[in-house]
Every structure is written in structure tokens, then in C-alpha cells.
C-alpha positions as MATLAB code, in Angstrom:
seq = 'MIEARRRRSPRLRDYDYSQSGAYFVTVVTRGRRTLFGEVVDGEMRPSEAGAMAQAVWDALPRKFPSVEADVSVVMPNHIHGILFFDRPAGSTGRRHPSAAAGHPAPKLGAVIGAYKSLTTVRYAHGVRTAGWPPFDRHLWQRSYYDRVIRNEHELDNIREYIVNNPMQWQLDEENPDVYAES';
ca = [
     -19.939  -16.550  -15.521;
     -16.602  -15.487  -14.157;
     -16.985  -14.100  -10.756;
     -14.900  -10.456  -10.361;
     -12.238  -10.576   -7.254;
     -12.889   -8.591   -4.806;
      -9.897   -6.658   -3.204;
     -10.061   -6.512    0.570;
      -9.408   -2.836    1.185;
      -7.072   -1.979    3.926;
      -8.899    0.938    5.753;
     -11.000    0.643    9.152;
     -14.205   -1.199    8.866;
     -17.059    1.170   10.847;
     -14.692    3.995   10.671;
     -15.119    7.481   10.223;
     -12.257    8.930    8.599;
     -13.703   12.394    7.940;
     -13.703   12.249   12.597;
     -11.008   14.588   14.329;
      -7.295   13.068   14.801;
      -3.972   12.532   12.908;
      -3.450    9.848    9.851;
      -0.122    8.926    8.993;
      -0.346    7.654    5.398;
       1.760    6.791    2.770;
       1.089    7.243   -0.708;
       3.753    5.080   -3.067;
       4.708    5.168   -6.792;
       3.246    2.659   -8.934;
       5.656    0.515   -9.670;
       7.983    1.840   -7.039;
       9.616    3.357   -9.570;
      11.651    6.418   -8.072;
      10.128    9.353  -10.024;
      10.467   12.290   -6.870;
      14.495   12.620   -6.612;
      17.596   10.555   -4.726;
      18.783   10.099   -0.964;
      22.419   11.092   -1.115;
      24.195   10.491    2.020;
      21.028   10.261    3.745;
      19.652   13.445    2.268;
      16.801   13.714    0.675;
      17.509   15.524   -2.725;
      14.343   16.124   -4.713;
      13.621   16.539   -8.219;
      11.362   19.117   -9.969;
       9.203   16.530   -9.146;
       9.476   16.121   -5.691;
       9.648   19.428   -5.003;
       6.032   19.871   -6.995;
       4.627   17.000   -4.576;
       5.619   18.315   -1.836;
       4.158   21.316   -2.301;
       0.911   19.697   -2.964;
       1.135   17.481   -0.348;
       1.348   21.109    1.774;
      -1.439   22.831    0.279;
      -3.743   20.684    0.661;
      -5.188   22.618    3.824;
      -5.597   25.225    1.412;
      -8.831   22.882   -0.354;
      -9.288   21.245    2.354;
     -10.108   23.920    5.423;
     -10.784   21.524    7.816;
      -7.472   19.184    7.631;
      -4.006   20.523    8.895;
      -0.722   19.001    7.342;
       1.814   17.996    9.423;
       5.351   16.476    9.011;
       6.044   15.020    5.868;
       8.643   13.864    3.521;
       8.864   12.997   -0.228;
      11.099    9.701   -1.131;
      12.097    8.932   -4.378;
       9.402    6.741   -4.825;
       6.590    7.169   -1.608;
       5.823   10.363    0.580;
       5.056    9.573    4.350;
       2.883   12.467    6.528;
       0.648   13.438    8.730;
      -2.962   14.825    8.538;
      -4.602   16.365   10.933;
      -8.384   16.239   10.988;
     -10.169   18.841   12.900;
     -13.532   18.718   13.937;
     -14.337   21.138   17.250;
     -16.241   19.543   20.172;
     -19.666   19.951   19.668;
     -19.829   19.368   16.309;
     -22.480   16.688   14.948;
     -20.095   14.772   13.322;
     -21.993   15.302    9.654;
     -20.603   18.960    8.718;
     -17.191   20.892    9.488;
     -18.165   24.702   10.664;
     -14.651   25.647    8.752;
     -15.661   24.416    5.728;
     -17.826   26.237    2.964;
     -21.279   25.830    3.990;
     -23.388   22.451    3.181;
     -20.201   20.615    2.221;
     -19.310   17.513    4.280;
     -16.137   17.067    6.097;
     -13.834   15.643    4.136;
     -13.055   11.500    4.073;
      -8.921   11.221    4.425;
      -9.866    9.253    0.875;
     -11.109   11.998   -0.386;
      -8.138   14.485    0.575;
      -5.212   11.367   -0.743;
      -7.428   11.349   -3.775;
      -7.178   14.868   -4.611;
      -3.776   14.585   -3.926;
      -3.217   11.788   -6.236;
      -5.062   13.767   -8.462;
      -3.501   16.534   -8.133;
      -0.214   15.477   -8.705;
      -0.698   13.319  -11.190;
      -2.273   15.994  -13.244;
       1.022   18.173  -12.620;
       3.682   15.447  -13.232;
       2.173   14.470  -17.003;
       2.505   18.574  -17.004;
       6.111   18.026  -16.590;
       6.672   14.970  -18.349;
       5.485   17.530  -21.580;
       6.561   20.868  -20.914;
      10.088   19.415  -18.540;
      11.360   16.066  -19.328;
       9.905   14.551  -16.205;
      10.382   10.695  -16.952;
       6.933    9.212  -18.327;
       4.721    7.069  -16.192;
       2.129    3.784  -17.236;
      -1.238    5.381  -17.094;
      -1.171    5.613  -13.112;
       1.103    7.483  -11.174;
       0.488    6.223   -7.878;
      -0.407    2.493   -6.531;
      -4.421    2.116   -6.301;
      -4.338    2.416   -2.886;
      -2.574    3.921    0.100;
      -1.061    3.192    3.712;
      -3.177    4.723    6.695;
      -3.092    4.360   10.399;
      -5.386    6.533   13.074;
      -2.330    7.971   15.499;
      -4.464    6.976   18.885;
      -2.531    8.613   21.356;
       1.238   11.447   21.566;
       3.718    9.146   21.859;
       2.485    7.222   18.932;
       2.238   10.524   17.136;
       5.973   11.493   18.480;
       7.290    8.336   17.334;
       5.693    8.635   13.698;
       7.529   11.968   12.900;
      10.864   11.127   14.412;
      10.297    8.054   11.466;
       9.480   10.372    8.923;
      12.048   13.122    9.441;
      14.466   10.120    9.730;
      13.294    8.046    6.507;
      15.970    9.787    4.276;
      18.518    7.930    6.674;
      17.120    4.606    6.380;
      16.362    4.512    2.394;
      18.751    2.139    2.121;
      16.667   -0.164    4.526;
      13.645    1.014    3.255;
      10.846   -1.831    1.858;
       9.381    0.708   -0.843;
      13.044    0.624   -2.225;
      13.621   -1.032   -5.230;
      16.901   -1.530   -4.564;
      16.276   -3.486   -1.435;
      14.270   -5.522   -3.663;
      16.693   -5.947   -6.306;
      19.165   -7.543   -3.553;
      16.628  -10.049   -2.472;
];
């Protein structure tokens, strides 16, 4: 019998990803395909698909009332963003008072999973109706990068990184042209 290869999770072991806090997230297209626009002279120029990806990100708080979207940027093949999860002091850690009765506070993975699902459905619709470039089975890479933001200084640095990301595109490890030159 062949043993299935286990994929190592990039998540922090024993960390509750539904707890209050700020999370820096990066989600990358499968194969680093540039589907969301282009960077010209250090400025991101989103395509219709890129505008859709940004709109879905911005709408996450409507789907998840305990989540607030902070600074974000859609790049040609990925999105960077900060999400705040708010759990008021005194909560049990199991339920969020602002969520609908009986619904547990969402975990970061559920929020990102919803983002990937919503954008994939809308992107596939754009492929069929608006001539967006097709994708092969999966729009996004299987996982995503996250970092628990631990303090205001780190939050400020990450916000600056996100805002300045288009100006750094020529050096970005997600830029497929960087790999082509290596």
C-alpha cells in the first residue's frame, strides 16, 4: 500500500484563527497566472477581473459581520490584505455576539475559503460572458499565506508594504517575470 504524502500546514499549531486580532493574508492564483491586471509605472491597473477580486474582498464584512477588511491591494496574480477579527472583551471565545444567533465566530480559513469560492464563481462567469482568460480547474493556489499581526508597529509596516506593493512588482517573488529571468 502506498502511503499518502501529507502536506504540512502553514498554520500555527493550536492557534485559534477565530480570535480577535489582525491577520495579514496573501492569496495567489494557481500557477501565478496574471489574471487581474497589470502594473504600469509602479501603479496597479486592475482588469475587470481584478476589480471583481477587490470588490469581493471589500464585501467580506457583509458576509462575516465580525470581520473588518483593512488595507488591501489586488496585484496581477495575487491579493494582499489585512483582516481584523473582532471579539468583544468578555466573550467566551466560542460565539461572536454580532454574528447571527447560533453561528460560531468564523475562522480565518473559512473567510479565505469563502473569498476563493466567491471569486472563482464570478471569475468563471466572466470567462463565459466577458472573455476573461480561462483557468484550469482552480483559480487559486490550494493554500494561502497568513501572518498574525502582533502589534501596532507591525500593523503599520504591513500596511505600508501593501500600499507600496505595486511599486515593488519588478522585485516581487510572485511576479512570474522575476522567475523567468532567474
